[in-house]
C-alpha positions, -999 to +999 in steps of 0.1 A: -001-001+002+026+025-013+029+049-038+062+052-058+071+079-079+098+074-108+109+099-134+098+083-167+133+085-183+146+065-158+123+035-168+132+013-197+095-008-205+103-040-219+089-043-257+053-049-260+048-029-225+038+009-223+029+034-196-009+034-192-012+073-197+006+065-231-026+045-240-053+066-229-061+086-259-046+067-287-072+057-316-077+023-324-081+006-361-097-025-372-068-046-389-087-058-417-109-028-423-091-001-412-121+012-396-115+037-367-132+018-339-127+046-314-100+057-283-089+042-252-108+059-223-101+037-196-080+006-187-089-022-161-064-043-148-080-077-142-052-098-131-052-123-162-051-093-188-056-057-188-088-045-207-089-021-229-123+005-229-127+017-259-150+046-270-168+054-298-198+076-305-204+076-265-204+037-265-179+020-246-166-015-258-145-038-236-116-054-254-092-076-235-055-063-242-040-100-257-019-107-280-042-124-300-056-089-305-033-066-307-018-061-336+006-032-335+012-001-310+027+032-323+026+054-291+045+077-308+016+088-333-014+078-310-023+047-332-031+012-317-043-014-345-062-047-333-077-076-348-110-075-324-131-107-312-158-121-331-189-098-319-170-072-302-178-044-323-206-055-348-228-075-320-223-109-341-233-141-319 
């Protein structure tokens, strides 16, 4: 139950790891259609994996941040490409 403060420039994250604050606000695109799916507005840490809250036109979608879903993360330009699981954005069964 402690809070630790660090200087970000002193931290080298392993590849594929990101600060939550860097992910917030990133635009998220579908890998197959290049459609803008929304932007990351929150992240839940569930233990098994993080869950990204992606908001589009006032609707929030929950997407697991897992290797099978994430195609690329380009923090420098605020762009994330995913391959969403069936039914998350298109309401398929």
